[in-house]
mmCIF file of the C-alpha atoms, coordinates in Angstrom:
data_MODEL
# 
_entry.id   MODEL 
# 
loop_
_atom_site.group_PDB 
_atom_site.id 
_atom_site.type_symbol 
_atom_site.label_atom_id 
_atom_site.label_alt_id 
_atom_site.label_comp_id 
_atom_site.label_asym_id 
_atom_site.label_entity_id 
_atom_site.label_seq_id 
_atom_site.pdbx_PDB_ins_code 
_atom_site.Cartn_x 
_atom_site.Cartn_y 
_atom_site.Cartn_z 
_atom_site.occupancy 
_atom_site.B_iso_or_equiv 
_atom_site.pdbx_formal_charge 
_atom_site.auth_seq_id 
_atom_site.auth_comp_id 
_atom_site.auth_asym_id 
_atom_site.auth_atom_id 
_atom_site.pdbx_PDB_model_num 
ATOM 1   C CA . MET A 1 1   ? 200.702 121.190 157.249 1.00 0.00 ? 1   MET A CA 1 
ATOM 2   C CA . SER A 1 2   ? 199.131 117.808 156.703 1.00 0.00 ? 2   SER A CA 1 
ATOM 3   C CA . GLU A 1 3   ? 198.259 116.462 153.318 1.00 0.00 ? 3   GLU A CA 1 
ATOM 4   C CA . GLY A 1 4   ? 194.596 117.137 154.209 1.00 0.00 ? 4   GLY A CA 1 
ATOM 5   C CA . GLU A 1 5   ? 195.267 120.768 154.844 1.00 0.00 ? 5   GLU A CA 1 
ATOM 6   C CA . ILE A 1 6   ? 197.188 121.269 151.700 1.00 0.00 ? 6   ILE A CA 1 
ATOM 7   C CA . THR A 1 7   ? 194.228 119.690 149.817 1.00 0.00 ? 7   THR A CA 1 
ATOM 8   C CA . LYS A 1 8   ? 191.814 121.986 151.542 1.00 0.00 ? 8   LYS A CA 1 
ATOM 9   C CA . GLU A 1 9   ? 193.905 125.119 150.556 1.00 0.00 ? 9   GLU A CA 1 
ATOM 10  C CA . LEU A 1 10  ? 194.210 123.964 146.895 1.00 0.00 ? 10  LEU A CA 1 
ATOM 11  C CA . SER A 1 11  ? 190.355 123.158 146.861 1.00 0.00 ? 11  SER A CA 1 
ATOM 12  C CA . GLU A 1 12  ? 189.699 126.837 148.045 1.00 0.00 ? 12  GLU A CA 1 
ATOM 13  C CA . ILE A 1 13  ? 191.715 128.132 145.150 1.00 0.00 ? 13  ILE A CA 1 
ATOM 14  C CA . LEU A 1 14  ? 189.988 125.933 142.673 1.00 0.00 ? 14  LEU A CA 1 
ATOM 15  C CA . LYS A 1 15  ? 186.630 126.798 143.977 1.00 0.00 ? 15  LYS A CA 1 
ATOM 16  C CA . LEU A 1 16  ? 187.473 130.615 143.525 1.00 0.00 ? 16  LEU A CA 1 
ATOM 17  C CA . ALA A 1 17  ? 188.721 129.802 139.993 1.00 0.00 ? 17  ALA A CA 1 
ATOM 18  C CA . TYR A 1 18  ? 185.689 127.914 138.924 1.00 0.00 ? 18  TYR A CA 1 
ATOM 19  C CA . SER A 1 19  ? 183.111 130.272 140.631 1.00 0.00 ? 19  SER A CA 1 
ATOM 20  C CA . SER A 1 20  ? 183.902 133.037 138.072 1.00 0.00 ? 20  SER A CA 1 
ATOM 21  C CA . SER A 1 21  ? 184.885 133.097 134.410 1.00 0.00 ? 21  SER A CA 1 
ATOM 22  C CA . THR A 1 22  ? 187.363 135.692 135.743 1.00 0.00 ? 22  THR A CA 1 
ATOM 23  C CA . PHE A 1 23  ? 189.821 133.076 136.746 1.00 0.00 ? 23  PHE A CA 1 
ATOM 24  C CA . SER A 1 24  ? 189.422 130.880 133.652 1.00 0.00 ? 24  SER A CA 1 
ATOM 25  C CA . SER A 1 25  ? 190.997 133.635 131.618 1.00 0.00 ? 25  SER A CA 1 
ATOM 26  C CA . PRO A 1 26  ? 194.544 134.824 132.233 1.00 0.00 ? 26  PRO A CA 1 
ATOM 27  C CA . VAL A 1 27  ? 193.731 137.968 130.531 1.00 0.00 ? 27  VAL A CA 1 
ATOM 28  C CA . ARG A 1 28  ? 190.932 138.929 132.832 1.00 0.00 ? 28  ARG A CA 1 
ATOM 29  C CA . LEU A 1 29  ? 192.869 137.966 135.898 1.00 0.00 ? 29  LEU A CA 1 
ATOM 30  C CA . THR A 1 30  ? 195.707 140.124 134.586 1.00 0.00 ? 30  THR A CA 1 
ATOM 31  C CA . ILE A 1 31  ? 193.350 143.036 134.003 1.00 0.00 ? 31  ILE A CA 1 
ATOM 32  C CA . LEU A 1 32  ? 192.059 142.897 137.497 1.00 0.00 ? 32  LEU A CA 1 
ATOM 33  C CA . LEU A 1 33  ? 195.451 142.511 138.964 1.00 0.00 ? 33  LEU A CA 1 
ATOM 34  C CA . ALA A 1 34  ? 196.546 145.720 136.976 1.00 0.00 ? 34  ALA A CA 1 
ATOM 35  C CA . LEU A 1 35  ? 193.430 147.684 138.081 1.00 0.00 ? 35  LEU A CA 1 
ATOM 36  C CA . MET A 1 36  ? 194.145 146.908 141.776 1.00 0.00 ? 36  MET A CA 1 
ATOM 37  C CA . GLY A 1 37  ? 197.016 149.649 141.589 1.00 0.00 ? 37  GLY A CA 1 
ATOM 38  C CA . PHE A 1 38  ? 194.818 152.367 140.134 1.00 0.00 ? 38  PHE A CA 1 
ATOM 39  C CA . LYS A 1 39  ? 191.788 154.398 141.181 1.00 0.00 ? 39  LYS A CA 1 
ATOM 40  C CA . GLU A 1 40  ? 190.856 154.606 137.488 1.00 0.00 ? 40  GLU A CA 1 
ATOM 41  C CA . VAL A 1 41  ? 192.837 154.086 134.255 1.00 0.00 ? 41  VAL A CA 1 
ATOM 42  C CA . ASN A 1 42  ? 191.833 154.963 130.686 1.00 0.00 ? 42  ASN A CA 1 
ATOM 43  C CA . PHE A 1 43  ? 191.355 152.218 127.998 1.00 0.00 ? 43  PHE A CA 1 
ATOM 44  C CA . THR A 1 44  ? 194.413 153.132 125.993 1.00 0.00 ? 44  THR A CA 1 
ATOM 45  C CA . GLU A 1 45  ? 196.795 153.317 128.906 1.00 0.00 ? 45  GLU A CA 1 
ATOM 46  C CA . LEU A 1 46  ? 195.563 149.911 130.187 1.00 0.00 ? 46  LEU A CA 1 
ATOM 47  C CA . GLN A 1 47  ? 195.908 148.423 126.570 1.00 0.00 ? 47  GLN A CA 1 
ATOM 48  C CA . LYS A 1 48  ? 199.424 149.711 126.292 1.00 0.00 ? 48  LYS A CA 1 
ATOM 49  C CA . ALA A 1 49  ? 200.501 148.597 129.792 1.00 0.00 ? 49  ALA A CA 1 
ATOM 50  C CA . LEU A 1 50  ? 199.141 145.168 129.297 1.00 0.00 ? 50  LEU A CA 1 
ATOM 51  C CA . ASP A 1 51  ? 200.364 144.920 125.634 1.00 0.00 ? 51  ASP A CA 1 
ATOM 52  C CA . ILE A 1 52  ? 197.194 143.310 124.236 1.00 0.00 ? 52  ILE A CA 1 
ATOM 53  C CA . LYS A 1 53  ? 195.148 143.976 121.322 1.00 0.00 ? 53  LYS A CA 1 
ATOM 54  C CA . LYS A 1 54  ? 192.385 146.557 121.669 1.00 0.00 ? 54  LYS A CA 1 
ATOM 55  C CA . SER A 1 55  ? 189.771 143.914 120.672 1.00 0.00 ? 55  SER A CA 1 
ATOM 56  C CA . THR A 1 56  ? 191.009 141.518 123.275 1.00 0.00 ? 56  THR A CA 1 
ATOM 57  C CA . LEU A 1 57  ? 190.864 144.167 126.010 1.00 0.00 ? 57  LEU A CA 1 
ATOM 58  C CA . SER A 1 58  ? 187.337 145.246 124.874 1.00 0.00 ? 58  SER A CA 1 
ATOM 59  C CA . VAL A 1 59  ? 185.783 141.755 124.907 1.00 0.00 ? 59  VAL A CA 1 
ATOM 60  C CA . ASN A 1 60  ? 187.367 141.009 128.330 1.00 0.00 ? 60  ASN A CA 1 
ATOM 61  C CA . LEU A 1 61  ? 186.402 144.337 129.908 1.00 0.00 ? 61  LEU A CA 1 
ATOM 62  C CA . LYS A 1 62  ? 182.734 143.612 128.850 1.00 0.00 ? 62  LYS A CA 1 
ATOM 63  C CA . THR A 1 63  ? 182.808 140.230 130.528 1.00 0.00 ? 63  THR A CA 1 
ATOM 64  C CA . LEU A 1 64  ? 184.345 141.803 133.814 1.00 0.00 ? 64  LEU A CA 1 
ATOM 65  C CA . GLU A 1 65  ? 181.745 144.560 133.701 1.00 0.00 ? 65  GLU A CA 1 
ATOM 66  C CA . ALA A 1 66  ? 178.873 142.107 133.231 1.00 0.00 ? 66  ALA A CA 1 
ATOM 67  C CA . GLU A 1 67  ? 180.114 140.209 136.295 1.00 0.00 ? 67  GLU A CA 1 
ATOM 68  C CA . GLY A 1 68  ? 180.278 143.506 138.335 1.00 0.00 ? 68  GLY A CA 1 
ATOM 69  C CA . LEU A 1 69  ? 184.032 143.229 138.868 1.00 0.00 ? 69  LEU A CA 1 
ATOM 70  C CA . ILE A 1 70  ? 184.756 146.448 137.015 1.00 0.00 ? 70  ILE A CA 1 
ATOM 71  C CA . GLU A 1 71  ? 183.002 149.784 136.166 1.00 0.00 ? 71  GLU A CA 1 
ATOM 72  C CA . ILE A 1 72  ? 183.523 151.622 132.927 1.00 0.00 ? 72  ILE A CA 1 
ATOM 73  C CA . LYS A 1 73  ? 182.588 155.249 132.717 1.00 0.00 ? 73  LYS A CA 1 
ATOM 74  C CA . TYR A 1 74  ? 183.078 157.865 130.026 1.00 0.00 ? 74  TYR A CA 1 
ATOM 75  C CA . LYS A 1 75  ? 184.733 161.257 130.753 1.00 0.00 ? 75  LYS A CA 1 
ATOM 76  C CA . LEU A 1 76  ? 185.173 164.111 128.368 1.00 0.00 ? 76  LEU A CA 1 
ATOM 77  C CA . ASP A 1 77  ? 188.783 164.972 127.722 1.00 0.00 ? 77  ASP A CA 1 
ATOM 78  C CA . LYS A 1 78  ? 189.369 167.889 125.444 1.00 0.00 ? 78  LYS A CA 1 
ATOM 79  C CA . HIS A 1 79  ? 185.737 167.560 124.178 1.00 0.00 ? 79  HIS A CA 1 
ATOM 80  C CA . ARG A 1 80  ? 186.421 163.798 123.356 1.00 0.00 ? 80  ARG A CA 1 
ATOM 81  C CA . PRO A 1 81  ? 184.988 160.959 125.431 1.00 0.00 ? 81  PRO A CA 1 
ATOM 82  C CA . LYS A 1 82  ? 187.565 158.782 127.210 1.00 0.00 ? 82  LYS A CA 1 
ATOM 83  C CA . GLN A 1 83  ? 186.815 155.359 128.523 1.00 0.00 ? 83  GLN A CA 1 
ATOM 84  C CA . MET A 1 84  ? 187.747 155.163 132.200 1.00 0.00 ? 84  MET A CA 1 
ATOM 85  C CA . ILE A 1 85  ? 188.018 151.768 133.892 1.00 0.00 ? 85  ILE A CA 1 
ATOM 86  C CA . MET A 1 86  ? 188.066 151.046 137.608 1.00 0.00 ? 86  MET A CA 1 
ATOM 87  C CA . ILE A 1 87  ? 187.878 147.920 139.781 1.00 0.00 ? 87  ILE A CA 1 
ATOM 88  C CA . THR A 1 88  ? 184.708 147.668 141.897 1.00 0.00 ? 88  THR A CA 1 
ATOM 89  C CA . ASP A 1 89  ? 184.642 146.657 145.566 1.00 0.00 ? 89  ASP A CA 1 
ATOM 90  C CA . LYS A 1 90  ? 183.395 143.210 144.349 1.00 0.00 ? 90  LYS A CA 1 
ATOM 91  C CA . GLY A 1 91  ? 186.256 142.981 142.084 1.00 0.00 ? 91  GLY A CA 1 
ATOM 92  C CA . ARG A 1 92  ? 188.816 143.955 144.645 1.00 0.00 ? 92  ARG A CA 1 
ATOM 93  C CA . GLU A 1 93  ? 187.328 141.446 147.034 1.00 0.00 ? 93  GLU A CA 1 
ATOM 94  C CA . ILE A 1 94  ? 187.495 138.486 144.753 1.00 0.00 ? 94  ILE A CA 1 
ATOM 95  C CA . VAL A 1 95  ? 191.127 139.178 143.781 1.00 0.00 ? 95  VAL A CA 1 
ATOM 96  C CA . GLU A 1 96  ? 192.120 139.600 147.288 1.00 0.00 ? 96  GLU A CA 1 
ATOM 97  C CA . LYS A 1 97  ? 190.465 136.205 148.081 1.00 0.00 ? 97  LYS A CA 1 
ATOM 98  C CA . TYR A 1 98  ? 192.253 134.625 145.366 1.00 0.00 ? 98  TYR A CA 1 
ATOM 99  C CA . LEU A 1 99  ? 195.728 136.104 146.302 1.00 0.00 ? 99  LEU A CA 1 
ATOM 100 C CA . SER A 1 100 ? 195.116 135.107 149.938 1.00 0.00 ? 100 SER A CA 1 
ATOM 101 C CA . ALA A 1 101 ? 194.181 131.568 149.011 1.00 0.00 ? 101 ALA A CA 1 
ATOM 102 C CA . LEU A 1 102 ? 197.336 131.299 146.694 1.00 0.00 ? 102 LEU A CA 1 
ATOM 103 C CA . GLU A 1 103 ? 199.446 132.609 149.552 1.00 0.00 ? 103 GLU A CA 1 
ATOM 104 C CA . LYS A 1 104 ? 197.987 130.137 152.150 1.00 0.00 ? 104 LYS A CA 1 
ATOM 105 C CA . TYR A 1 105 ? 198.583 127.397 149.601 1.00 0.00 ? 105 TYR A CA 1 
ATOM 106 C CA . LYS A 1 106 ? 202.182 128.531 149.062 1.00 0.00 ? 106 LYS A CA 1 
ATOM 107 C CA . LYS A 1 107 ? 202.710 128.450 152.965 1.00 0.00 ? 107 LYS A CA 1 
ATOM 108 C CA . SER A 1 108 ? 200.996 125.119 153.209 1.00 0.00 ? 108 SER A CA 1 
ATOM 109 C CA . LEU A 1 109 ? 203.702 123.613 150.951 1.00 0.00 ? 109 LEU A CA 1 
ATOM 110 C CA . GLY A 1 110 ? 206.481 125.066 153.117 1.00 0.00 ? 110 GLY A CA 1 
ATOM 111 C CA . LYS A 1 111 ? 207.939 127.029 150.490 1.00 0.00 ? 111 LYS A CA 1 
ATOM 112 C CA . GLU A 1 112 ? 209.111 130.696 150.883 1.00 0.00 ? 112 GLU A CA 1 
ATOM 113 C CA . HIS A 1 113 ? 209.407 132.836 147.723 1.00 0.00 ? 113 HIS A CA 1 
# 
């Protein structure tokens, strides 16, 4: 690929990164990537899997929910409410676009990893 094409691919990645606060935070991006593999997951399982503080996860989940990238529901489990988190179609789409842009950029550099 030419230098112009490489610049175009990098520009696409940066445009995605700046279009949402999601990509300005490694934690939010990691949360979305983790949720891609689940239909739904409870707060505690996600917190343990990501090995982050509960408060950090809570703040970032609220941001992702406000952007419509995840959905949070409460289910009763043994008469106790359990917070269940799932990625929305919008969230899935934005992550797929981001990953696709990264893949195109990687290919444009002529590297195989």
